[in-house]
N, CA, C, O and the ligand as a Tripos MOL2 file, in Angstrom:
@<TRIPOS>MOLECULE
protein
  289   287    73     0     0
PROTEIN
NO_CHARGES

@<TRIPOS>ATOM
      1 N           9.8260    6.0660   23.2640 N.3       1 MET1
      2 CA          9.0790    4.7360   23.1260 C.3       1 MET1
      3 C           8.6700    4.2140   24.5200 C.2       1 MET1
      4 O           7.7150    3.4520   24.6700 O.2       1 MET1
      5 N           9.4660    4.6760   25.5650 N.am      2 ALA2
      6 CA          9.2750    4.1210   26.8190 C.3       2 ALA2
      7 C           8.3110    4.8440   27.5850 C.2       2 ALA2
      8 O           8.2950    4.6930   28.8070 O.2       2 ALA2
      9 N           7.3650    5.7450   26.9220 N.am      3 GLN3
     10 CA          6.4630    6.5230   27.6120 C.3       3 GLN3
     11 C           5.2830    5.6560   28.0280 C.2       3 GLN3
     12 O           4.8670    4.7460   27.3110 O.2       3 GLN3
     13 N           4.7680    5.9620   29.1900 N.am      4 SER4
     14 CA          3.7080    5.1530   29.7060 C.3       4 SER4
     15 C           2.4260    5.9220   29.6300 C.2       4 SER4
     16 O           2.3720    7.1240   29.3690 O.2       4 SER4
     17 N           1.4070    5.1580   29.8730 N.am      5 GLY5
     18 CA          0.0360    5.9700   29.9200 C.3       5 GLY5
     19 C          -0.4520    5.9760   28.4260 C.2       5 GLY5
     20 O          -0.6100    4.9740   27.7280 O.2       5 GLY5
     21 N          -0.6730    7.3600   28.0390 N.am      6 LYS6
     22 CA         -1.1600    7.5810   26.7350 C.3       6 LYS6
     23 C          -0.0500    7.3740   25.6720 C.2       6 LYS6
     24 O           1.1400    7.3890   25.9890 O.2       6 LYS6
     25 N          -0.4700    7.1830   24.4220 N.am      7 GLY7
     26 CA          0.4120    7.0090   23.3990 C.3       7 GLY7
     27 C           1.4800    8.1970   23.1740 C.2       7 GLY7
     28 O           1.5860    9.1360   23.9630 O.2       7 GLY7
     29 N           2.2240    8.0550   22.0610 N.am      8 LYS8
     30 CA          3.1130    9.2380   21.7220 C.3       8 LYS8
     31 C           2.3660   10.3240   21.2850 C.2       8 LYS8
     32 O           2.6590   11.4780   21.5950 O.2       8 LYS8
     33 N           1.3270    9.9990   20.5180 N.am      9 LEU9
     34 CA          0.3630   11.1380   20.0130 C.3       9 LEU9
     35 C          -0.9290   10.7180   20.3270 C.2       9 LEU9
     36 O          -1.2340    9.5420   20.5250 O.2       9 LEU9
     37 N          -1.7770   11.7760   20.3790 N.am     10 ASN10
     38 CA         -3.2370   11.5380   20.4250 C.3      10 ASN10
     39 C          -3.7560   11.3370   19.1080 C.2      10 ASN10
     40 O          -3.7800   12.2290   18.2600 O.2      10 ASN10
     41 N          -4.1950   10.1040   18.9200 N.am     11 TYR11
     42 CA         -4.9770    9.9180   17.5530 C.3      11 TYR11
     43 C          -6.4240    9.9250   17.7020 C.2      11 TYR11
     44 O          -6.9900    9.4690   18.6960 O.2      11 TYR11
     45 N          -7.0630   10.4850   16.6300 N.am     12 ARG12
     46 CA         -8.5020   10.6430   16.7730 C.3      12 ARG12
     47 C          -9.0700    9.2390   16.1090 C.2      12 ARG12
     48 O          -8.5190    8.6180   15.2010 O.2      12 ARG12
     49 N         -10.1540    8.9280   16.6970 N.am     13 CYS13
     50 CA        -10.8220    7.6090   16.2460 C.3      13 CYS13
     51 C         -11.3590    7.6850   14.7930 C.2      13 CYS13
     52 O         -12.2420    8.5210   14.5980 O.2      13 CYS13
     53 N         -11.0140    7.0470   13.9100 N.am     14 PRO14
     54 CA        -11.2850    7.3050   12.4910 C.3      14 PRO14
     55 C         -12.8420    6.8040   12.4030 C.2      14 PRO14
     56 O         -13.6370    7.3080   11.6090 O.2      14 PRO14
     57 N         -13.1390    5.8890   13.1930 N.am     15 SER15
     58 CA        -14.6810    5.3340   13.0670 C.3      15 SER15
     59 C         -15.5980    6.4760   13.6350 C.2      15 SER15
     60 O         -16.6350    6.7660   13.0370 O.2      15 SER15
     61 N         -15.2400    7.0970   14.7360 N.am     16 CYS16
     62 CA        -16.0480    8.2100   15.2710 C.3      16 CYS16
     63 C         -16.1270    9.3580   14.3810 C.2      16 CYS16
     64 O         -17.1670    9.9680   14.1340 O.2      16 CYS16
     65 N         -14.7800    9.6660   13.8320 N.am     17 PHE17
     66 CA        -14.5990   10.9630   12.9740 C.3      17 PHE17
     67 C         -15.5030   10.7470   11.7180 C.2      17 PHE17
     68 O         -16.0210   11.7270   11.1830 O.2      17 PHE17
     69 N         -15.6810    9.6180   11.2870 N.am     18 MET18
     70 CA        -16.5630    9.5020   10.1070 C.3      18 MET18
     71 C         -18.0530    9.8740   10.4290 C.2      18 MET18
     72 O         -18.8660   10.1340    9.5410 O.2      18 MET18
     73 N         -18.3370    9.8800   11.7190 N.am     19 ARG19
     74 CA        -19.7050   10.2750   12.1200 C.3      19 ARG19
     75 C         -19.6090   11.6310   12.8810 C.2      19 ARG19
     76 O         -20.4130   11.9440   13.7590 O.2      19 ARG19
     77 N         -18.6000   12.3910   12.4950 N.am     20 ASP20
     78 CA        -18.4870   13.7960   13.0070 C.3      20 ASP20
     79 C         -18.2360   13.8990   14.4250 C.2      20 ASP20
     80 O         -18.5870   14.9120   15.0310 O.2      20 ASP20
     81 N         -17.6060   12.8480   15.0630 N.am     21 LEU21
     82 CA        -17.2580   12.9000   16.3870 C.3      21 LEU21
     83 C         -15.6790   13.0060   16.4920 C.2      21 LEU21
     84 O         -14.9440   12.2100   15.9080 O.2      21 LEU21
     85 N         -15.2810   13.8950   17.1640 N.am     22 ASP22
     86 CA        -13.6890   13.9640   17.3300 C.3      22 ASP22
     87 C         -13.2530   13.3120   18.6100 C.2      22 ASP22
     88 O         -13.2120   14.0380   19.6040 O.2      22 ASP22
     89 N         -12.9520   12.1660   18.7210 N.am     23 ILE23
     90 CA        -12.8460   11.3550   19.8630 C.3      23 ILE23
     91 C         -11.3470   10.9510   19.9500 C.2      23 ILE23
     92 O         -10.8540   10.3220   19.0130 O.2      23 ILE23
     93 N         -10.6410   11.2680   20.9770 N.am     24 ASP24
     94 CA         -9.1620   10.8750   21.1860 C.3      24 ASP24
     95 C          -9.0750    9.4030   21.6390 C.2      24 ASP24
     96 O          -9.7430    9.0010   22.5920 O.2      24 ASP24
     97 N          -8.3090    8.6700   20.9970 N.am     25 MET25
     98 CA         -8.1400    7.2360   21.3120 C.3      25 MET25
     99 C          -7.1640    7.0560   22.5200 C.2      25 MET25
    100 O          -6.2510    7.8560   22.7250 O.2      25 MET25
    101 N          -7.3800    6.0660   23.2370 N.am     26 PHE26
    102 CA         -6.4770    5.7070   24.3270 C.3      26 PHE26
    103 C          -5.4410    4.6120   23.8370 C.2      26 PHE26
    104 O          -5.6800    3.9460   22.8300 O.2      26 PHE26
    105 N          -4.3790    4.4600   24.5200 N.am     27 TYR27
    106 CA         -3.2830    3.5420   24.1280 C.3      27 TYR27
    107 C          -3.1510    2.3510   25.1180 C.2      27 TYR27
    108 O          -2.8410    2.5510   26.2930 O.2      27 TYR27
    109 N          -3.3850    1.1350   24.6340 N.am     28 ASP28
    110 CA         -3.2090   -0.0880   25.4350 C.3      28 ASP28
    111 C          -1.7280   -0.4980   25.3500 C.2      28 ASP28
    112 O          -1.3060   -1.0070   24.3110 O.2      28 ASP28
    113 N          -0.9430   -0.2960   26.3860 N.am     29 LYS29
    114 CA          0.4550   -0.8300   26.3400 C.3      29 LYS29
    115 C           0.6260   -2.1670   26.1320 C.2      29 LYS29
    116 O           1.4940   -2.5800   25.3630 O.2      29 LYS29
    117 N          -0.2240   -3.0010   26.8300 N.am     30 GLU30
    118 CA          0.1840   -4.4580   26.7370 C.3      30 GLU30
    119 C          -0.1940   -5.0050   25.3670 C.2      30 GLU30
    120 O           0.4620   -5.9510   24.9290 O.2      30 GLU30
    121 N          -1.1920   -4.4930   24.6530 N.am     31 LYS31
    122 CA         -1.6060   -5.0080   23.3370 C.3      31 LYS31
    123 C          -0.9660   -4.3210   22.2330 C.2      31 LYS31
    124 O          -0.9920   -4.7610   21.0840 O.2      31 LYS31
    125 N          -0.3260   -3.1220   22.6130 N.am     32 ASP32
    126 CA          0.1770   -2.1890   21.7590 C.3      32 ASP32
    127 C          -0.8870   -1.6450   20.4650 C.2      32 ASP32
    128 O          -0.6860   -1.5110   19.2580 O.2      32 ASP32
    129 N          -1.8900   -1.4480   21.1790 N.am     33 GLU33
    130 CA         -3.1050   -1.0420   20.2140 C.3      33 GLU33
    131 C          -3.6930    0.2770   20.7730 C.2      33 GLU33
    132 O          -3.4910    0.6190   21.9380 O.2      33 GLU33
    133 N          -4.3670    0.9440   19.9710 N.am     34 TYR34
    134 CA         -5.2130    2.0950   20.4080 C.3      34 TYR34
    135 C          -6.6360    1.7340   20.4070 C.2      34 TYR34
    136 O          -7.0450    0.9360   19.5630 O.2      34 TYR34
    137 N          -7.4060    2.2370   21.2560 N.am     35 TYR35
    138 CA         -8.7150    1.8950   21.3910 C.3      35 TYR35
    139 C          -9.6360    3.0980   21.6490 C.2      35 TYR35
    140 O          -9.2180    4.0860   22.2540 O.2      35 TYR35
    141 N         -10.7890    3.0140   21.2210 N.am     36 CYS36
    142 CA        -11.6800    4.1450   21.4140 C.3      36 CYS36
    143 C         -12.7170    3.7020   22.4500 C.2      36 CYS36
    144 O         -13.1930    2.5670   22.4300 O.2      36 CYS36
    145 N         -13.0570    4.6340   23.3630 N.am     37 ILE37
    146 CA        -14.0700    4.1530   24.5190 C.3      37 ILE37
    147 C         -15.4080    4.3360   24.0470 C.2      37 ILE37
    148 O         -16.3760    3.8710   24.6490 O.2      37 ILE37
    149 N         -15.4980    5.0390   22.9280 N.am     38 ARG38
    150 CA        -16.9220    5.3510   22.6330 C.3      38 ARG38
    151 C         -17.5670    4.2100   21.6160 C.2      38 ARG38
    152 O         -18.6840    3.7300   21.8070 O.2      38 ARG38
    153 N         -16.8010    3.8840   20.6320 N.am     39 CYS39
    154 CA        -17.2970    2.9350   19.5500 C.3      39 CYS39
    155 C         -16.5770    1.5880   19.4790 C.2      39 CYS39
    156 O         -16.7040    0.8960   18.4690 O.2      39 CYS39
    157 N         -15.7910    1.1680   20.5600 N.am     40 GLN40
    158 CA        -15.2220   -0.1320   20.5580 C.3      40 GLN40
    159 C         -14.0140   -0.3790   19.4490 C.2      40 GLN40
    160 O         -13.4020   -1.4420   19.3390 O.2      40 GLN40
    161 N         -13.8240    0.6280   18.7690 N.am     41 TYR41
    162 CA        -12.7890    0.3690   17.6440 C.3      41 TYR41
    163 C         -11.4200    0.1760   18.3230 C.2      41 TYR41
    164 O         -11.0710    0.9380   19.2250 O.2      41 TYR41
    165 N         -10.6740   -0.7920   17.9170 N.am     42 THR42
    166 CA         -9.2510   -0.8800   18.2910 C.3      42 THR42
    167 C          -8.5220   -1.2190   17.1430 C.2      42 THR42
    168 O          -9.0200   -1.9330   16.2730 O.2      42 THR42
    169 N          -7.2310   -0.7070   17.0540 N.am     43 GLY43
    170 CA         -6.3200   -1.0080   15.9830 C.3      43 GLY43
    171 C          -4.8130   -0.5810   16.2320 C.2      43 GLY43
    172 O          -4.5670    0.2700   17.0870 O.2      43 GLY43
    173 N          -3.9800   -1.0670   15.6160 N.am     44 SER44
    174 CA         -2.5670   -0.7280   15.7940 C.3      44 SER44
    175 C          -2.3830    0.7070   15.3550 C.2      44 SER44
    176 O          -3.2730    1.3250   14.7710 O.2      44 SER44
    177 N          -1.1730    1.2310   15.6610 N.am     45 GLU45
    178 CA         -0.9210    2.5500   15.1670 C.3      45 GLU45
    179 C          -1.0920    2.8670   13.7040 C.2      45 GLU45
    180 O          -1.6040    3.8780   13.2220 O.2      45 GLU45
    181 N          -0.5560    1.7930   13.0590 N.am     46 LYS46
    182 CA         -0.5770    1.8630   11.6660 C.3      46 LYS46
    183 C          -1.9440    1.8290   11.0630 C.2      46 LYS46
    184 O          -2.2990    2.5860   10.1600 O.2      46 LYS46
    185 N          -2.7060    0.8910   11.6230 N.am     47 ASP47
    186 CA         -4.1350    0.8840   11.3360 C.3      47 ASP47
    187 C          -4.9070    2.0880   11.4010 C.2      47 ASP47
    188 O          -5.6240    2.4840   10.4830 O.2      47 ASP47
    189 N          -4.7240    2.7580   12.6770 N.am     48 VAL48
    190 CA         -5.3630    4.0780   13.0830 C.3      48 VAL48
    191 C          -4.8250    5.1790   11.8930 C.2      48 VAL48
    192 O          -5.5950    5.9140   11.2740 O.2      48 VAL48
    193 N          -3.6130    5.1500   11.7330 N.am     49 LEU49
    194 CA         -3.1110    6.1630   10.7230 C.3      49 LEU49
    195 C          -3.6140    5.9430    9.4200 C.2      49 LEU49
    196 O          -3.8470    6.9260    8.7170 O.2      49 LEU49
    197 N          -3.8380    4.6810    8.9460 N.am     50 GLU50
    198 CA         -4.3170    4.4580    7.5200 C.3      50 GLU50
    199 C          -5.8220    4.8030    7.4840 C.2      50 GLU50
    200 O          -6.3120    5.3760    6.5110 O.2      50 GLU50
    201 N          -6.5220    4.4560    8.5280 N.am     51 LYS51
    202 CA         -7.8440    4.7140    8.4000 C.3      51 LYS51
    203 C          -8.0150    6.2960    8.5400 C.2      51 LYS51
    204 O          -8.8570    6.8780    7.8570 O.2      51 LYS51
    205 N          -7.2980    6.8900    9.3300 N.am     52 ASN52
    206 CA         -7.5250    8.3710    9.3150 C.3      52 ASN52
    207 C          -7.2500    9.0190    8.0660 C.2      52 ASN52
    208 O          -7.8970    9.9760    7.6400 O.2      52 ASN52
    209 N          -6.1700    8.4200    7.4240 N.am     53 GLU53
    210 CA         -5.9080    9.0410    6.0730 C.3      53 GLU53
    211 C          -7.1110    8.8730    4.9810 C.2      53 GLU53
    212 O          -7.4390    9.7330    4.1640 O.2      53 GLU53
    213 N          -7.6590    7.6660    5.1280 N.am     54 MET54
    214 CA         -8.9380    7.4440    4.4350 C.3      54 MET54
    215 C          -9.9660    8.3720    4.6370 C.2      54 MET54
    216 O         -10.5280    8.9440    3.7020 O.2      54 MET54
    217 N         -10.2760    8.5730    5.9880 N.am     55 VAL55
    218 CA        -11.4130    9.4940    6.4050 C.3      55 VAL55
    219 C         -11.0630   10.8570    5.8850 C.2      55 VAL55
    220 O         -11.9030   11.5400    5.2980 O.2      55 VAL55
    221 N          -9.7490   11.2880    6.1060 N.am     56 ARG56
    222 CA         -9.4330   12.7050    5.6760 C.3      56 ARG56
    223 C          -9.6870   12.6820    4.0110 C.2      56 ARG56
    224 O         -10.3450   13.6010    3.5220 O.2      56 ARG56
    225 N          -9.2140   11.7380    3.2480 N.am     57 PHE57
    226 CA         -9.3520   11.7120    1.7950 C.3      57 PHE57
    227 C         -10.8890   11.9530    1.5820 C.2      57 PHE57
    228 O         -11.2910   12.9270    0.9470 O.2      57 PHE57
    229 N         -11.6910   11.0660    2.1130 N.am     58 ARG58
    230 CA        -13.0160   11.1280    1.8730 C.3      58 ARG58
    231 C         -13.6910   12.4130    2.1670 C.2      58 ARG58
    232 O         -14.4970   12.9180    1.3860 O.2      58 ARG58
    233 N         -13.3370   12.9590    3.3500 N.am     59 TYR59
    234 CA        -13.7770   14.4210    3.7140 C.3      59 TYR59
    235 C         -13.3240   15.3470    2.6180 C.2      59 TYR59
    236 O         -14.1310   16.0940    2.0640 O.2      59 TYR59
    237 N         -12.0520   15.3140    2.2940 N.am     60 GLY60
    238 CA        -11.6080   16.2040    1.3990 C.3      60 GLY60
    239 C         -12.1850   16.2700   -0.0340 C.2      60 GLY60
    240 O         -12.3390   17.3030   -0.6850 O.2      60 GLY60
    241 N         -12.4760   15.0250   -0.4220 N.am     61 ALA61
    242 CA        -13.3000   14.7750   -1.6060 C.3      61 ALA61
    243 C         -14.6260   15.3390   -1.4460 C.2      61 ALA61
    244 O         -15.0870   16.1180   -2.2810 O.2      61 ALA61
    245 N         -15.2390   14.9900   -0.4400 N.am     62 MET62
    246 CA        -16.6130   15.5200   -0.0610 C.3      62 MET62
    247 C         -16.6390   17.0750   -0.2940 C.2      62 MET62
    248 O         -17.3350   17.6680   -1.1170 O.2      62 MET62
    249 N         -15.7260   17.6250    0.6100 N.am     63 ASN63
    250 CA        -15.6700   19.1930    0.6670 C.3      63 ASN63
    251 C         -15.4780   19.7750   -0.6730 C.2      63 ASN63
    252 O         -16.1200   20.7740   -0.9960 O.2      63 ASN63
    253 N         -14.6110   19.2010   -1.5000 N.am     64 LYS64
    254 CA        -14.4520   19.6820   -2.8950 C.3      64 LYS64
    255 C         -15.6510   19.7090   -3.6930 C.2      64 LYS64
    256 O         -15.9080   20.6430   -4.4520 O.2      64 LYS64
    257 N         -16.4280   18.6480   -3.5280 N.am     65 ARG65
    258 CA        -17.6080   18.4400   -4.3230 C.3      65 ARG65
    259 C         -18.4780   19.5310   -3.9580 C.2      65 ARG65
    260 O         -18.9890   20.2620   -4.8060 O.2      65 ARG65
    261 N         -18.6760   19.6710   -2.6030 N.am     66 ILE66
    262 CA        -19.6950   20.6530   -2.0410 C.3      66 ILE66
    263 C         -19.2570   22.0700   -2.5610 C.2      66 ILE66
    264 O         -20.1270   22.7960   -3.0410 O.2      66 ILE66
    265 N         -17.9750   22.4940   -2.4910 N.am     67 THR67
    266 CA        -17.5140   23.7420   -2.9340 C.3      67 THR67
    267 C         -17.7950   23.9500   -4.4430 C.2      67 THR67
    268 O         -18.2460   24.9940   -4.9140 O.2      67 THR67
    269 N         -17.4850   22.8620   -5.1300 N.am     68 LYS68
    270 CA        -17.7140   23.0240   -6.6740 C.3      68 LYS68
    271 C         -19.1310   23.2390   -6.8940 C.2      68 LYS68
    272 O         -19.4730   24.0180   -7.7830 O.2      68 LYS68
    273 N         -20.0480   22.6010   -6.1440 N.am     69 PHE69
    274 CA        -21.5330   22.6080   -6.1740 C.3      69 PHE69
    275 C         -21.9250   23.9740   -6.0070 C.2      69 PHE69
    276 O         -22.7050   24.5800   -6.7420 O.2      69 PHE69
    277 N         -21.2770   24.4710   -4.8950 N.am     70 ASP70
    278 CA        -21.7000   26.0340   -4.5850 C.3      70 ASP70
    279 C         -21.2720   26.9550   -5.8440 C.2      70 ASP70
    280 O         -22.0350   27.8290   -6.2560 O.2      70 ASP70
    281 N         -20.1800   26.7430   -6.3510 N.am     71 PHE71
    282 CA        -19.7850   27.6060   -7.4110 C.3      71 PHE71
    283 C         -20.4020   27.5240   -8.5820 C.2      71 PHE71
    284 O         -20.5590   28.5260   -9.2800 O.2      71 PHE71
    285 N         -20.8410   26.2770   -8.9520 N.am     72 ASP72
    286 CA        -21.8730   25.8960  -10.1620 C.3      72 ASP72
    287 C         -23.1460   26.6050   -9.8880 C.2      72 ASP72
    288 O         -24.0980   26.4850  -10.6580 O.2      72 ASP72
    289 ZN        -14.5900    5.5590   18.0540 Zn       73 ZN73
@<TRIPOS>BOND
     1     1     2 1
     2     2     3 1
     3     3     4 2
     4     3     5 am
     5     5     6 1
     6     6     7 1
     7     7     8 2
     8     7     9 am
     9     9    10 1
    10    10    11 1
    11    11    12 2
    12    11    13 am
    13    13    14 1
    14    14    15 1
    15    15    16 2
    16    15    17 am
    17    17    18 1
    18    18    19 1
    19    19    20 2
    20    19    21 am
    21    21    22 1
    22    22    23 1
    23    23    24 2
    24    23    25 am
    25    25    26 1
    26    26    27 1
    27    27    28 2
    28    27    29 am
    29    29    30 1
    30    30    31 1
    31    31    32 2
    32    31    33 am
    33    33    34 1
    34    34    35 1
    35    35    36 2
    36    35    37 am
    37    37    38 1
    38    38    39 1
    39    39    40 2
    40    39    41 am
    41    41    42 1
    42    42    43 1
    43    43    44 2
    44    43    45 am
    45    45    46 1
    46    46    47 1
    47    47    48 2
    48    47    49 am
    49    49    50 1
    50    50    51 1
    51    51    52 2
    52    51    53 am
    53    53    54 1
    54    54    55 1
    55    55    56 2
    56    55    57 am
    57    57    58 1
    58    58    59 1
    59    59    60 2
    60    59    61 am
    61    61    62 1
    62    62    63 1
    63    63    64 2
    64    63    65 am
    65    65    66 1
    66    66    67 1
    67    67    68 2
    68    67    69 am
    69    69    70 1
    70    70    71 1
    71    71    72 2
    72    71    73 am
    73    73    74 1
    74    74    75 1
    75    75    76 2
    76    75    77 am
    77    77    78 1
    78    78    79 1
    79    79    80 2
    80    79    81 am
    81    81    82 1
    82    82    83 1
    83    83    84 2
    84    83    85 am
    85    85    86 1
    86    86    87 1
    87    87    88 2
    88    87    89 am
    89    89    90 1
    90    90    91 1
    91    91    92 2
    92    91    93 am
    93    93    94 1
    94    94    95 1
    95    95    96 2
    96    95    97 am
    97    97    98 1
    98    98    99 1
    99    99   100 2
   100    99   101 am
   101   101   102 1
   102   102   103 1
   103   103   104 2
   104   103   105 am
   105   105   106 1
   106   106   107 1
   107   107   108 2
   108   107   109 am
   109   109   110 1
   110   110   111 1
   111   111   112 2
   112   111   113 am
   113   113   114 1
   114   114   115 1
   115   115   116 2
   116   115   117 am
   117   117   118 1
   118   118   119 1
   119   119   120 2
   120   119   121 am
   121   121   122 1
   122   122   123 1
   123   123   124 2
   124   123   125 am
   125   125   126 1
   126   126   127 1
   127   127   128 2
   128   127   129 am
   129   129   130 1
   130   130   131 1
   131   131   132 2
   132   131   133 am
   133   133   134 1
   134   134   135 1
   135   135   136 2
   136   135   137 am
   137   137   138 1
   138   138   139 1
   139   139   140 2
   140   139   141 am
   141   141   142 1
   142   142   143 1
   143   143   144 2
   144   143   145 am
   145   145   146 1
   146   146   147 1
   147   147   148 2
   148   147   149 am
   149   149   150 1
   150   150   151 1
   151   151   152 2
   152   151   153 am
   153   153   154 1
   154   154   155 1
   155   155   156 2
   156   155   157 am
   157   157   158 1
   158   158   159 1
   159   159   160 2
   160   159   161 am
   161   161   162 1
   162   162   163 1
   163   163   164 2
   164   163   165 am
   165   165   166 1
   166   166   167 1
   167   167   168 2
   168   167   169 am
   169   169   170 1
   170   170   171 1
   171   171   172 2
   172   171   173 am
   173   173   174 1
   174   174   175 1
   175   175   176 2
   176   175   177 am
   177   177   178 1
   178   178   179 1
   179   179   180 2
   180   179   181 am
   181   181   182 1
   182   182   183 1
   183   183   184 2
   184   183   185 am
   185   185   186 1
   186   186   187 1
   187   187   188 2
   188   187   189 am
   189   189   190 1
   190   190   191 1
   191   191   192 2
   192   191   193 am
   193   193   194 1
   194   194   195 1
   195   195   196 2
   196   195   197 am
   197   197   198 1
   198   198   199 1
   199   199   200 2
   200   199   201 am
   201   201   202 1
   202   202   203 1
   203   203   204 2
   204   203   205 am
   205   205   206 1
   206   206   207 1
   207   207   208 2
   208   207   209 am
   209   209   210 1
   210   210   211 1
   211   211   212 2
   212   211   213 am
   213   213   214 1
   214   214   215 1
   215   215   216 2
   216   215   217 am
   217   217   218 1
   218   218   219 1
   219   219   220 2
   220   219   221 am
   221   221   222 1
   222   222   223 1
   223   223   224 2
   224   223   225 am
   225   225   226 1
   226   226   227 1
   227   227   228 2
   228   227   229 am
   229   229   230 1
   230   230   231 1
   231   231   232 2
   232   231   233 am
   233   233   234 1
   234   234   235 1
   235   235   236 2
   236   235   237 am
   237   237   238 1
   238   238   239 1
   239   239   240 2
   240   239   241 am
   241   241   242 1
   242   242   243 1
   243   243   244 2
   244   243   245 am
   245   245   246 1
   246   246   247 1
   247   247   248 2
   248   247   249 am
   249   249   250 1
   250   250   251 1
   251   251   252 2
   252   251   253 am
   253   253   254 1
   254   254   255 1
   255   255   256 2
   256   255   257 am
   257   257   258 1
   258   258   259 1
   259   259   260 2
   260   259   261 am
   261   261   262 1
   262   262   263 1
   263   263   264 2
   264   263   265 am
   265   265   266 1
   266   266   267 1
   267   267   268 2
   268   267   269 am
   269   269   270 1
   270   270   271 1
   271   271   272 2
   272   271   273 am
   273   273   274 1
   274   274   275 1
   275   275   276 2
   276   275   277 am
   277   277   278 1
   278   278   279 1
   279   279   280 2
   280   279   281 am
   281   281   282 1
   282   282   283 1
   283   283   284 2
   284   283   285 am
   285   285   286 1
   286   286   287 1
   287   287   288 2
@<TRIPOS>SUBSTRUCTURE
     1 MET1         2 RESIDUE 1 A MET
     2 ALA2         6 RESIDUE 1 A ALA
     3 GLN3        10 RESIDUE 1 A GLN
     4 SER4        14 RESIDUE 1 A SER
     5 GLY5        18 RESIDUE 1 A GLY
     6 LYS6        22 RESIDUE 1 A LYS
     7 GLY7        26 RESIDUE 1 A GLY
     8 LYS8        30 RESIDUE 1 A LYS
     9 LEU9        34 RESIDUE 1 A LEU
    10 ASN10       38 RESIDUE 1 A ASN
    11 TYR11       42 RESIDUE 1 A TYR
    12 ARG12       46 RESIDUE 1 A ARG
    13 CYS13       50 RESIDUE 1 A CYS
    14 PRO14       54 RESIDUE 1 A PRO
    15 SER15       58 RESIDUE 1 A SER
    16 CYS16       62 RESIDUE 1 A CYS
    17 PHE17       66 RESIDUE 1 A PHE
    18 MET18       70 RESIDUE 1 A MET
    19 ARG19       74 RESIDUE 1 A ARG
    20 ASP20       78 RESIDUE 1 A ASP
    21 LEU21       82 RESIDUE 1 A LEU
    22 ASP22       86 RESIDUE 1 A ASP
    23 ILE23       90 RESIDUE 1 A ILE
    24 ASP24       94 RESIDUE 1 A ASP
    25 MET25       98 RESIDUE 1 A MET
    26 PHE26      102 RESIDUE 1 A PHE
    27 TYR27      106 RESIDUE 1 A TYR
    28 ASP28      110 RESIDUE 1 A ASP
    29 LYS29      114 RESIDUE 1 A LYS
    30 GLU30      118 RESIDUE 1 A GLU
    31 LYS31      122 RESIDUE 1 A LYS
    32 ASP32      126 RESIDUE 1 A ASP
    33 GLU33      130 RESIDUE 1 A GLU
    34 TYR34      134 RESIDUE 1 A TYR
    35 TYR35      138 RESIDUE 1 A TYR
    36 CYS36      142 RESIDUE 1 A CYS
    37 ILE37      146 RESIDUE 1 A ILE
    38 ARG38      150 RESIDUE 1 A ARG
    39 CYS39      154 RESIDUE 1 A CYS
    40 GLN40      158 RESIDUE 1 A GLN
    41 TYR41      162 RESIDUE 1 A TYR
    42 THR42      166 RESIDUE 1 A THR
    43 GLY43      170 RESIDUE 1 A GLY
    44 SER44      174 RESIDUE 1 A SER
    45 GLU45      178 RESIDUE 1 A GLU
    46 LYS46      182 RESIDUE 1 A LYS
    47 ASP47      186 RESIDUE 1 A ASP
    48 VAL48      190 RESIDUE 1 A VAL
    49 LEU49      194 RESIDUE 1 A LEU
    50 GLU50      198 RESIDUE 1 A GLU
    51 LYS51      202 RESIDUE 1 A LYS
    52 ASN52      206 RESIDUE 1 A ASN
    53 GLU53      210 RESIDUE 1 A GLU
    54 MET54      214 RESIDUE 1 A MET
    55 VAL55      218 RESIDUE 1 A VAL
    56 ARG56      222 RESIDUE 1 A ARG
    57 PHE57      226 RESIDUE 1 A PHE
    58 ARG58      230 RESIDUE 1 A ARG
    59 TYR59      234 RESIDUE 1 A TYR
    60 GLY60      238 RESIDUE 1 A GLY
    61 ALA61      242 RESIDUE 1 A ALA
    62 MET62      246 RESIDUE 1 A MET
    63 ASN63      250 RESIDUE 1 A ASN
    64 LYS64      254 RESIDUE 1 A LYS
    65 ARG65      258 RESIDUE 1 A ARG
    66 ILE66      262 RESIDUE 1 A ILE
    67 THR67      266 RESIDUE 1 A THR
    68 LYS68      270 RESIDUE 1 A LYS
    69 PHE69      274 RESIDUE 1 A PHE
    70 ASP70      278 RESIDUE 1 A ASP
    71 PHE71      282 RESIDUE 1 A PHE
    72 ASP72      286 RESIDUE 1 A ASP
    73 ZN73       289 GROUP 0 **** ****
């Protein structure tokens, strides 16, 4: 927990990821928040994880649909 600088893990920005951009977020120690230098998104670790899950789910569903479409 006492790590300085970057966060424990590199989280990708869910907002950018939705637009096909894989951007690592930075960690703001003072606010205990992650932020994206590209799109101004900020959020707590929990928020980032939740949004990333949502994006992953959406992408997964999309890929499934596309795959299915190919097979039909
Ligand atoms: Zn972003």
